[in-house]
C-alpha positions, -999 to +999 in steps of 0.1 A: -213+359+502-186+348+478-194+321+452-177+289+462-172+256+443-190+233+468-224+250+462-222+246+424-251+222+426-282+240+438-307+223+461-334+225+434-311+208+410-313+178+434-351+181+433-350+183+395-328+152+393-356+130+409-372+104+387-403+117+369-427+097+390-412+109+423-412+145+411-448+143+401-457+128+435-442+158+452-468+180+435-496+162+452-489+184+482-501+220+478-474+232+503-447+216+482-461+234+452-458+267+470-423+260+481-412+251+446-428+283+433-408+303+459-376+287+447-380+298+410-362+327+394-384+358+393-392+355+356-401+318+360-425+328+388-441+353+365-446+326+338-461+301+362-486+327+375-496+338+340-501+302+329-519+292+361-554+296+347-547+287+311-556+251+304-545+248+268-509+248+254-493+282+247-470+287+217-434+292+226-433+323+204-461+338+223-443+333+257-412+348+241-431+380+234-437+385+271-401+398+276-381+425+259-353+416+235-326+422+261-342+397+284-337+367+262-310+351+284-333+354+315-361+340+294-341+309+285-330+304+321-366+306+333-379+281+307-350+257+313-357+257+350-394+251+345-387+222+322-361+207+345-387+207+374-414+192+350-435+223+357-437+229+319-441+202+292-429+210+257-448+196+227-442+201+189-467+203+161-463+192+125-445+223+116-421+216+145-432+247+164-430+242+201-457+249+227-457+248+265-482+237+290-482+238+328-480+205+347-517+197+354-512+183+389-490+212+399-514+236+383-545+222+401-529+220+436-513+255+433-547+270+422-564+252+452-537+264+476-539+300+464-577+302+465-586+281+495-553+278+515-544+244+530-543+224+562-510+209+573-510+172+583-505+182+619-520+209+641-502+227+670-507+211+704-531+227+729-513+249+754-528+230+783-509+199+774-475+214+767-452+228+794-440+264+792-429+269+756-399+291+749-404+327+737-394+335+702-363+354+715-353+323+735-360+301+705-338+323+682-310+322+708-313+284+710-311+280+672-281+303+670-263+284+698-270+250+682-259+262+647-227+278+661-219+247+681-224+226+650-200+248+630-175+248+658-173+210+655-160+215+620-132+239+631-124+228+666-143+203+686-126+215+718-142+249+713-176+235+706-183+227+742-192+195+759-228+203+768-241+197+732-237+163+716-239+160+679-255+127+667-232+105+646-256+106+617-252+144+615-214+143+620-212+119+590-229+146+568-209+174+584-175+158+577-182+147+541-157+166+520-150+193+546-125+175+568-092+159+556-078+126+569-043+114+573-032+093+542-019+064+562-052+060+581-082+040+569-101+062+545-137+061+556-161+084+536-179+097+567-162+088+599-129+103+610-109+073+624-076+078+640-049+055+655-046+056+692-011+070+690-020+097+665-030+129+683-031+152+653-066+165+647-083+164+613-077+195+593-102+218+576-101+213+538-103+240+512-140+231+507-144+234+545-132+269+545-154+278+515-183+264+535-175+288+564-176+317+539-212+310+530-241+327+547-263+307+570-290+298+544-264+285+519-247+265+547-279+251+558-290+239+523-255+224+517-259+203+549-295+194+539-283+183+505-256+161+520-281+148+546-305+138+518-277+120+499-266+102+530-302+092+538-306+078+502-276+055+509-294+043+540-325+034+521-347+064+528-368+077+499-353+110+489-387+123+476-403+116+510-375+133+528-375+164+505-413+166+509-411+165+547-383+192+548-402+216+526-435+209+544-417+216+577-410+252+565-447+260+566-451+252+603-453+281+627-422+291+646-427+287+684-456+263+682-455+228+695-462+198+673-468+163+686-441+138+675-467+110+675-480+125+642-447+116+626-435+083+611-405+065+626-383+079+598-396+114+604-389+111+641-353+102+634-351+132+610-365+155+636-338+144+661-311+152+635-327+186+628-326+193+665-288+191+663-288+218+636-311+241+656-340+238+632-363+224+659-363+223+697-374+190+712-393+189+745-407+160+766-438+162+788-452+137+812-470+117+785-463+135+752-433+147+734-432+175+708-410+195+685-409+233+682-397+247+648-373+277+649-369+304+623-342+283+606-369+257+598-397+281+589-374+300+565-363+269+546-385+274+516-379+312+515-341+307+516-344+285+485-352+316+465-326+340+480-295+330+499-276+361+489-288+385+517-258+403+532-252+399+569-239+428+589-201+427+589-178+427+619-142+429+605-120+459+603-085+455+586-061+484+589-031+493+567-007+481+593-022+445+591-040+449+624-074+433+625-104+441+648-135+420+648-165+434+667-180+401+677-185+379+708-189+347+688-165+318+695-172+308+659-160+341+644-129+339+666-121+303+653-126+313+617-102+342+621-076+319+636-075+301+603-056+329+587-047+354+613-029+356+647-056+363+674-039+382+702-067+386+727-105+385+729-126+409+749-163+404+756-173+420+722-140+425+704-114+402+689-080+418+683-054+402+660-031+406+631-025+392+596+011+379+596+032+360+572+034+330+595-004+329+600-010+331+562+016+304+554-003+281+578-036+289+560-020+284+525-006+250+536-041+240+547-055+247+512-069+282+519-062+306+491-053+343+492-085+352+473-107+333+498-091+352+527-095+386+509-130+378+499-139+368+535-125+401+548-144+421+522-177+404+525-176+406+563-163+442+565-178+462+594-204+487+582-181+517+590-155+504+565-178+484+541-188+516+523-153+527+514-135+514+484-117+492+489-131+478+521-097+461+528-066+483+522-048+476+489-014+472+505-028+444+527-045+425+498-014+429+476+008+416+503-014+386+510-012+377+473+026+381+473+030+359+503+009+332+485+030+335+454+062+329+475+049+294+483+040+287+446+073+295+431+086+259+435+065+229+427+075+196+444+072+164+424+085+129+431+112+122+404+142+100+396+176+110+382+194+089+355+230+094+346+261+076+334+246+063+302+268+039+283+265+058+250+250+089+234+224+067+216+212+051+248+208+086+264+188+100+235+167+068+233+159+072+270+150+109+265+127+100+237+110+072+257+104+095+287+092+123+265+067+100+247+053+089+281+050+125+293+074+119+321+105+139+311+111+167+335+147+178+328+177+168+306+213+177+304+226+166+270+262+176+278+266+154+308+239+129+297+216+132+327+178+132+328+151+135+355+119+117+350+086+115+369+083+088+395+051+075+380+069+062+349+097+045+369+086+009+362+083+016+325+117+034+324+133+004+342+118-021+317+129+001+288+165+004+300+167-033+308+157-042+272+184-017+258+212-034+277 
């Protein structure tokens, strides 16, 4: 999927930013150690496994000889990542030559986990206690439905359906940075608050559209990152939350786990994760339990690779007609952001890219490159192999229509004219220029236009000159 600005901070960067004591405490759990190992770049994984049974420091020069000369950049990236996560400690001798040694706690627990395996804090519940558990196919369908409904709340709450309620704690996370608010309304960070007389819905921001361009794994980790940040503001220990989420990925999809084995904070987290489709909650006569879906069990795997390509569904023709082979409401709503959807069949969405639909997208902060990239990355397999996947006349026209809107830049300004003398006019020009607020001047008619932001300073200057 396209690289977008809102995922500039990787989830493991958040882990690396934890205080040293909290980061070291994560490595007490062998399953966390395995999850961290999975998240590393390939070369960093190789270094960890080669150092796993070496107890003494290794000279940096020796490790540098493990790669070819053209791999120096990857070598530096791998070493930097290991140091950030405190997996490697760097020491210097009297000659200022550096050496590296693997984190002893991480080393011990990873050895133990590789050789002997590990036992999770909770075991699956016996089948005679649980009611009929959903099959894996049913569980996958449930996870997809929950996740799609969750994303539909971002685009259009009316399309999300009334049968699934999203908890306010998750909506806080979901709306952070992805939804715009009216300027004259109270600017809450999380909640979208509107006057009773205001019926205009919140709009998707540029970051929100970028979020929709990401694949499911990247979207999931973005939401998880924001969820952790929100939990920290509520007083929840981020290290404990990260440990629980990574540990959850090692549970077995489709198995039932008793919620009584969880702490009160973890029960609240599980309810939130149920909104995302990571777990399915069920209630028996006496016991309640949660069932992890593949979204949860793939969490630690998706840390290492979020770039897997999904099968595309969009076909764009040279006449600007667009066909999307999908039955998803979510896909239909995404396409409405920049195209005119004409009708939707059970497995086909038919529409067109028009000047009016693109102008609406541009005004909402969606760029031409984002639209083109979306169409290319989601191209149907029949057209994805051809070059280009989207006709050149279509991409060129999309860029031209965007440039039409960017030809004139609107800026609040003030016009000054009828100066009493040439000296007063030139002094005003020099003053406005010095403050960086001079936009235009007509020396013949003695008129100037200045930015609105220096209006107070300009008034004071002219008052003193009178």
